[in-house]
N, C-alpha and C positions, 0 to 999 in steps of 0.2 A: 463705572465703565462698562459699556455694552460689549459682550461677545459677538453677538450677531445681531443684525438690523433686518428687518422686513425688505424684500426684494433685493438682497446681496447674496453671493454664494456663502456657503458654509465651509469651513476649512474641515477637511478629512485628510489626515496625514499629510502629505506633501502637496495636496491639491485642493482646489476650491471647486465645489460643485454648486450648480444651480438646486435650489429645493422649491417643491410645491407645498406651500404652508397648509393646503387644505388636507393633505394627506400625510405630510411629513416626509414623503419619500424624495430621494434625490434623482435628479434627471441623469441617468447614465448615458443617454443618447447625444446629449450636448457635449462638446468638447471641454473638459475641466479647465478652470483657470489655472495657470502656472504659479508655482510658489514665489516667482520673482515678484509678484504683486504683494508680497507679505507685509512688506513695509507700509502699504497704504491700507491695509486690512487688518493688521495685528491690533487688538483692542487697545494695547497701550500705546504704541508708535502712532496710531492715527490720531491720538488726542494732541499730538505735538504740531507745531507749525512745519510748513514744507522745508523751511531752512534747517531747523533742528534735525528733522527726520532725514534730510540728505546728509547731514553731518554724520548722523549714526550710521547711514547707510554705507558712507565712504569708511568709515570706521570698521563696519563689519568686514570689509575686505579682508582684514587682517586679524579681528576679533571674534568673528563668528566662526563655530566649529560645530562639529558632530561629536556627540559623546555617547558611548556605548553604554548598555545597561549595566547598572551596578557602579558606574562612575560616580565618586563624590564631587559634587560641584563646589559644595561650600562646607567648611567644617575644619576640624584639625589637618586633614590630608588635602582638601580642596581650596583653602584660602577663603577670603573674605570678599572677593570680587562681587560686584552686582552681575546678575544674570537676568537678561531678558529672554524669556521662552519664546521661541518662534515655532516649535513644534516638540511634542513628547510629552512624557509624563513623569513626575518629579515627586517623591515623598520628602517633605520638609519635617524634620524631628526637632522640637524644641523641648529642652529640660526646663522642667518647673518643679523645684524643690526635689523630691525624689522620684517624681513621675516624669513621663514624657509624653507631650501631645505630637499627633501625626496630622498632617494636612497634605492632601494629594493636590498637586498642581498642574495645570497644563499651558497650553497657548495663550499668551497675554498676561500670563503671571511675571511679576518682577521679584526674583529672589535677592533680598537685600534691602528692599524697599523700607522697611521699618528703621534699618540702622542708619539710612541716609539722614534721618531726623535724630536720632539718638546715639551718639558715638561710644556711649558706654555700654550699650545693649550686646550681649554676646551673641555671635552669629549662630543660628541653627544649623544642623547638619542637614545637606540636601542631597539626596541619592537618586539618579536615574533609575527608573522602573523600565524603561524602554529606551530605543535609540532616540536621542534628544538633541535638538539643534537651538543653540542660544547664542546671543551677543553678549560677550563678556566685557564689562567696563570696570576699571579699578575704582574702588570706593571713592577713594579723594577726587578721582577725574569727576565722577557722578555728582559728588556734591558741589564742586567747582561749577559744573555744567548748571545744576539745579539754582545755584546762586545767581548765573548770568541770564538764565531763562526761566521766567516766571511760570511759563506755561508748563515746562518740565516738573517743577515743583508740585504744581496744581495735579499733574498726570500721576505723579507719584503719591499725592495724597489721596486721589481717586483710589489707586491700586490699594493703599491700606485700608479705605473705607470698605472696599469690596471685599476685603478678606474678613474684616469684622462682620459684614452682612452675610458671607457665606458660612460663617462659623455659627452664627446663630440659626441660620435658615436650613443648613445642610448637617451640622455636626451636634448642636445642641437639641436634639428631639428627644429628649430623655423620657417623655411620657408616651412615645408612640412605639408601636410594636418594632421587634426587631427587623421583620420583613419590610415593613414600611420604611424604615431608616435605611435599610440597605438599598431598597428600591430608589430611593431619594439621591442617595450618593451616587449610585450608577448612571442615574440620569444626569446627574450634575458632571460627572466624568465624560459623558457623552458629548456634552457641550463644550468641553475644553480638551479632551484628549483622544476623540474618535480616530480610528485609522480604518484603512480599507478594509472591506469584508467582500469576499468572493460571492457569498451567497445573499446577504442582507446588506442593508444600507449602512449600519452602525455597529461599530465593534470597539470594544475598550481591550487595550492590550497592556500588559505590564504588571498591575498590582496583583499580588498573591492574596488568598482570601485572609492570611494573617495581616497584611497592610490594611486590608478594608477594616478588620476587627480592631487594630490598633487606632485607625482613624475615628471610628464610631466609639471607642472605649467599650466595646463589647467583647466577650471571650470568643475564641475561634470556634467553639461549639455552637454558641448562638449563630454565628455567620454560617456555619455549614448548615444548619437547621434551616435558616432563612433562605440560603441559597437553594437548598433541596426543594422547598416549597414553590420557589419561583421556577425552577426547572421543571417541576410537575405540571404547573400551569402554563407551561411553555412560553413564559415570558423572557426567559434567558436561557441561552446554551452556552455551556462552559467548555472551555479546553484548558490547556496549560496556560495559566496566568492570562487567559483570554476570556471575554465575555461578549456574545452576540445576541442582538434583539430583534426577532422577528417583527416586533411592533413597538416602536418608541412611545405611541399613545397608551398602549397598555401598560407599559411601564411606568408611565407618568400617573396614570389611574391608580395603580395599586400604591404608589407612593403617598398618596393623599396629601400632597404637598402643594404650596402655591409658589410660582415661579414668577420673575419679573415678567411684566406684560412684553416687554420689549426682547425677551429672550425667544430661542426657538421653542423651549418648552411652554412659555406662557403663551405664545402665538398658536401652538397647536391645542392648547387647553381651550381656547377660545372657540374654536370650531366645534 
């Protein structure tokens, strides 16, 4: 499932901006696309036929809602409904034995996609790291829709595959240096969780350094040291739960990581 395609606008917060792939800069002079087009551009929803997308759009009139930072979307307090992320940043925490894995998800992710296939799977806890907008669909209704629409089942399967691929590419780089791993995760979050920045094009807002440490299975001290190195090189500018990037290309370079050719990161790396 492609988050971004060449010659189409990039979602930043609640709007879509035209982007110059030769520079990686957004065009602030052009009027941004409104989020009313989110159903055509959301990476999960656009895999669906127009009829089903219209069905979900109609459902969204009553089931889409804004969630404040700290809201538990799924888990003991949040229930087990499926959430399609339209905007925001969510930490999904899964218990595995005595440990916990953390994955940070953004626009296009589907919370609960794996449980659609596996009724016995315990739902992970999902907590909003910033203001988040989702479409909520009861699990049983999503399973019924998936049985009715093979295209929905395929899109859910693609969503699961994307998670597996991202886990290997972003989170399982155990032989890389902490600085490279952190830069790779931040670049990944730019693709999915970017919010408007008054000074630079790209900003990630929401995850604390402890969230980044949990996601990468590193100590908080290792993340702090890696972040300090990125700050000294002027690759990232940090604030309270915020990270701004003067040059996305420099962030990608220091990550030493390969991104899919069709992604924004992959497009920039080819120039």
